[in-house]
N, C-alpha and C positions, 0 to 999 in steps of 0.2 A: 389827824394822827400826828404824834411827835415822830422825830426821826427814828427813835428806838422802837416805837410801836409799828412803824412802817416796815422796818427791817425784820422785826419779829413776825409780822404777817407774811412777808416774803419768804422767810425761812420755813414757815409752816407749810408753804406750798410744795416743799420737797416731798411731802407725803404722796403727791401725785406721780412721783417717780420720773423716769426718763421716757419721753415719748418721741420717737423719731417720726418725722413727717413734716410736710410744709404747709398743709391747709390751715392749721391752727395759727402758726406764727404769721402767715400771710394775712389772715383775718385780723389778728391783733394789730399788726402794723398798719393795715388799711384803716381800721376803725379808730385808731388813735392818731391818724394822719402823720405817720412816722417814717414813710418811705423818703428817700433822698429827693431833694429838689432837682429840677432839670439842670443838667450841666455839671452836677456833682459826680466826681469819679469815685468808684469803689474798687478796692483791691481785696480779694478774698483769699485767705491762706489756709491750706489744709496740709496734713502730713502727720507723721508720728513724732518726730523729734525736730526741735529747732523752730517750731511755729512762732512761739512767743518772741524769741530773739529776732527772727526775721521781720516780724511785725514791728518790733521796736526800732529796728534799723530803717525800715521804710519810713516810719513816722519821723525819725530823726532827720533823714535826708530831706523829706518834704518840708519839715519845719525850718531847716537851715536855708531852704530856698525861699522862705517867706509864705509858704502855703499854710492855710488854716486846716488843721487836721483833727479828725476824730478817730480815736483808737479804742477798739473793743477786744479784750482778751479775757482768758480764764485759765485756771482758777485764780483767785486772789491769794495773797500770802497772809496778810493781816486784816486789812480793811476792805470790805466789800466794794467800796468806791474806786479801788485800784483798777477794776475792770473797765471803767468808763472814763476816758480822759480826752480833753481837747487841749491842743497846744502843750501837751505834757503835764497838764494839771487835772487832778481828779474832779469829778462832778461834786458840787457842793452839797452839803446835807439838806439845805432848804429845798433846792430844786429836786433832789432825789426823793425827798419826802412827798413833795407835791405830785410828782409823776406817779409814784407808787400808790398814793391815795386815789388819784384819778383812775388808775388801772383797776384797783380793788373794787371801786364803785362800778366800773364799766363791766367787769366780768363776773360779778357775783351770781348772776343767774344763768351763766353759760352751762350747757349740759356737760361739756368736757372742759374742765378748768385748765387754764394755761399752766405750764410748768415754771419752776424757778428760773430756768435758763431762758425760756421764751419771754417771760416778763422782763428779765434783765436786758435782753436784746431790744425790746420795745422801749425801755427807758433810755438806753443808749442812743437808739436811732432818733427818738424824739429830741433828745438833747443835742445831737449833732445837727439836726435840722434847725433848731432854734438858735444855735450858735453859728449858723451859716458856714459850716465846715465845707471846704472845697475838695477835700480828699478824705474818704473814710476807709479805714483799714480794719477788716474783720477777721478774727481768728476763729476757726471752727471749734465747736465744743467737742464733738466726737464724729468721726467719719467725714461726711461731706454731702453725699447725695441727698440724705434726708435730715441733715442737720438744720436747725432753725435758721442759722445764718445764711443758708442757701436761698431763703425766701427773699433776700435782698439781691436785686440784679447786679451782677459784678461786671466791671469793665476789664479787669485783669484777674486771672486765676493763677495762684501760685501753689506749688506742691513741694514741700520739704521732704527729706528722706522718709521712706515708708518702711515700717517693720511690723511685726506682729503686735497688734494693738486692739484692745477691747474685743477679743475674739467672740465673746458671747453675743455681741451685737453686730459685728461687722463681717464675721466669717473666720474660718480656721485655716485659711491658706493666704499666702501673700497676694496671690492674684485676686482673691475675693476682696481683701482689704483695699488693695489698690483700686479696684473697681468702685468701691464706695468713696474713696478719697477723690478719684477722678470725676465723681459726680458733680463737682463744683464747676466743671468746664462749661462755659456758656457758648452756644453756637456763634461762630464768626468772631468771637472775642479771643484775644491772645492768651495763651497758657505758658507759664514759665515753670520749669521743673528743675529741681536739683538732680544730680546723678542718682540713679536708682538701680537696685538689683535688677538683673535681666527680666525676671518675671513681672515685676512692677513696671519697669520701663515699657515693656511690650503692651501692657494693658492701657497705660496712659496714652501711648502713641495711637493705639487703636481708637480710644474714646475721642481723642482730639480729631483724628481723621474723620470719624463718623459725624462729628459736629462741624466739620470744616473750619476748625479753629487753628490758627497758626501756632505752632508749638516750638519752643526752644528749650533745650536741655543745657543747663549751666554745669559744666563738669570740672572747672578749675577754680581754685580759690582766688580771691581778690588780693593782689599784692601791691606794694608801693604806698600803703597807707598805715598809719598807726590806728589800731582799733581798740577801743576801751572795753573789749570783751575778750579775755584770753582764750587761746585755743585755735588750732587749725580749722576745726569745724565752724568756728565763728567767721573765719575768712570765707568759707564756702557759703555760709548764711549771708554774709555781706555781698558777695557776688550775686547771689539770687535776689536779694533786696534791691540792689542797684539796677539790675535788669528790669525788675518789676516797676520801680519808680520811673524809669525811662519810658516803659510801655504805658504808664499812666499819664504821661505827658508832663512830668515834673521837670522843670528847667534846672539842669545840674551843670556844674563846672568843677574844676579841680578843687578850688577853695571851699566850695559848698560841701563837697564830699569829704574833704579832709576835716573840716570843722565838725560835721555830723558824726563821723566815725570816731573821732578823738573824744567825743563827749557822750556818745550813746550809753545809756544805762539800762540794764535789765536785771533786777534783783534776783538772787538765788541761783545765778549761773556763774560758778567760780568767783563768787563775790567775797572779797577780802575784807575782814573786819579787824580793827586794831585792838579793841578792848572788848572781850578777850581776843587773843591772837588766833583767829580761826578763819576757815574758808567754808562757804556754804555753796552747795551745788545740788540741784534737784534731779540728780541722775538716779532713775528708778527702774530703768529697763536696760537690756543688754547693750543696745546701740548707744544710749547715753552714757552707760558705765564705761564703755570702750573709749568714748571721746574724753571722758573725765580722766581716765588713767593716762591717756596720751598727753593731755594738757598738763597733768601733774608731772609727768616725766620730763616734759619740756621745761616747766617752770622750776622744778626741784629735781634735777637729774641725779639718779642713783641714791635717792633719799626715800625713806619710808616715813610713815606718820601714824599718829593715833587717829583712827577713824570711828566716828559715831554714825551708826546706820540704823534707820528705822523705815519700815515700809508697811503698806497695806497688803491685803491678800492678793496674791498674783502667782502665776505658775512658774516664773523664771527667777525667783529669789536666789535659788542655788546657783544659777548661772551668773547672776549679778555679783554675788559674793565671791565667786571663783575669779571673776574678772578683777575685782577690787583687791583681792588678797595679796598680789605681788607688791602693792605699795603700802600695805598695812603692817605697821610694826605691831599693832594690837587692834583688834576689832571690839568696839563697845556697842552692843546691840541693845536697843531700847524700844519699849512700846511707845506708840504715839497717840495723840488725841483724836482718835477715830474709832468708831465701832468696828471697823474692818482691820484694825491694827493686827499685825502678826503677834503671836504669843511666844513665850519662851520655848515651848516645844516646837513651834514652827521654825524658829531660828536654829535650834539644835539639829533638826533634820535637814536644814538647808546649808549648814556650814561645811566648807571644804575640810577635808581631813587635816589634822595637825595644824590648824590655824589658831594662834594665840587669841583668846577672846574672853570677854566677860559679858554675861547677860544681866543687865541692870533692871532695877525695879521701875525706874522712871527716867525721864530725860534729864532732869536736874542732876541726878546722881551720875549719869553717863557723861554729861558735859563736863562736870567737875573733875571726874576721874581722867578724862582724855586731856583736858587742858593742863591739869597738874602734871601728868606724866610727860606731856610734850615739853613743858617748861623745865622739868627736872632733868630731862635728858638732852636739853638744848636742841630739840628736834624742830623741824619746820612746823608751821601752824597745824593745829588739829583740823581734820577734814570732816565736816558734817554733811552727810549725803543720804540720798534715798528719796522718799516721798516729799512732794511739795508741802504736804501737811506738816511734816517734820520741820522743814525750812521755815515755814510760817510760824510754827510754835517757838522755834529758837529766836527768831527775830522779835516776836512779840514779848518773849520773856526778857530779852536784853533791853528792850525799849520800855519795859514796865507797862505794856499795854496788853489787851486781851485779843487773842486770835480766835476768830469764829469761822472755822472751815465749813464748807458746804459739800454736798455730795454731787453737785453739778457745776 
């Protein structure tokens, strides 16, 4: 297969949907010889918000110390290969094609076909093994207990802030969701958690106790360093990442930490672009929206802006828009490139009362209107926020490339 043919085949596996469970990914990893080599450390990160940033910071800290790292994250913004990186570099197309071809041949007669996410994990783990990675950082796709990434034995479990998330899969209470996220805890292995709401805190503590796993809650932000990711929440993520890296045995000192934090990059999280003058942030739920507003008010005190917002079907869009409205001079609402995109009527029913807004036909129209109005009124940068599908679509458009989002 060519690379494009391999990716087309992979995307076709989305028809098999989301299947929570560990037997299938364990079989795939075992039969493709993709489990980590002896002595390789694995850090496993679950939570609702901040997973990607925390993974990126752990990766940056380890690389600054001279450690060979493998980083597995999801979703991607533009290029599928963003999900699989070693030493900060995406997997190359040739290797990706070879692995996908091998997996397609291997599983074609399986009674239960592996999912898009399970196949991607197998590609990543095989790549990390062949690249002789010394530390592997895995971001869960959804939940934790039955997420495919939990098939990989972890040396350190990390839990970022937990909120209401994927309720149709994980449960409709914070306790139930916390129980699923805490399912990544490995007996006798350390668990590092951010500050949690009391209901989630209690569940995590109980799960750690049952597994006899030493637990530490990181409740204060990391100070004394410049972090190349704006926002107080990123200082909390950095404190969590630093504790995780230390538990994983990464040799750190002040200069290593300073270098890593000053250069860490995670696209789509209060990401500033100069042309056009915009900020991109994948804040799509209430917790993330609150963090975004707090960051905006720190960076641009007492200033409002033109906001372009697009999201997929979810229950709390009205709450997210209510949180964003105090910093919105004008809301530009747009459909996005997803079959689950909110419609004009969805936006109308979710809008806070008396909020200046325009519902646009497409992203191009919304982006042009927002940036032109921001420039005309000498306002701060336009703020593009909501679904990561939207952020990927904007970045692809500006780089004249094609974004191909996935459902997993």
